[in-house]
C-alpha positions as CSV (number, residue, x, y, z in Angstrom):
1,X,127.5,95.4,117.1
2,X,128.6,92.5,114.8
3,X,131.8,90.5,115.1
4,X,133.5,88.3,112.5
5,X,135.8,85.7,114.1
6,X,138.2,84.0,111.7
7,X,140.3,80.9,112.5
8,X,143.2,80.8,110.1
9,X,145.4,78.2,111.7
10,X,146.2,76.3,114.9
11,X,146.9,79.5,116.9
12,X,145.8,82.2,114.6
13,X,142.5,83.9,115.4
14,X,141.4,87.3,114.1
15,X,138.3,89.3,115.1
16,X,136.7,92.2,113.2
17,X,134.1,94.5,114.6
18,X,131.3,96.2,112.7
19,X,128.4,98.5,113.8
20,X,125.9,97.5,111.1
21,X,124.8,94.1,109.9
22,X,125.0,95.2,106.3
23,X,128.7,96.0,106.4
24,X,129.5,92.9,108.5
25,X,127.7,90.6,105.9
26,X,129.6,92.3,103.0
27,X,132.9,91.7,104.7
28,X,131.9,88.2,105.7
29,X,131.7,87.2,102.0
30,X,135.3,88.5,101.4
31,X,137.0,86.7,104.3
32,X,138.5,83.3,103.9
33,X,139.0,80.6,106.5
34,X,136.8,79.1,109.2
35,X,134.6,82.1,110.1
36,X,131.7,83.0,112.3
37,X,129.4,86.0,112.3
38,X,128.0,87.0,115.6
39,X,125.7,89.7,116.9
40,X,126.7,91.2,120.2
41,X,123.9,92.7,122.3
42,X,124.5,94.8,125.3
43,X,121.5,94.9,127.6
44,X,122.4,98.2,129.1
45,X,122.4,100.0,125.7
46,X,119.5,102.4,125.3
47,X,118.1,103.0,121.9
């Protein structure tokens, strides 16, 4: 899972969740503000 966290102001934070890295990176380019792209790894997930 991939998360984009966007800080738009003093008390304004938004988070967007994506299941693939590709779609997260596409959206990351379109988001403005101070932003972070993070990968969330759950150790109990079985693939």
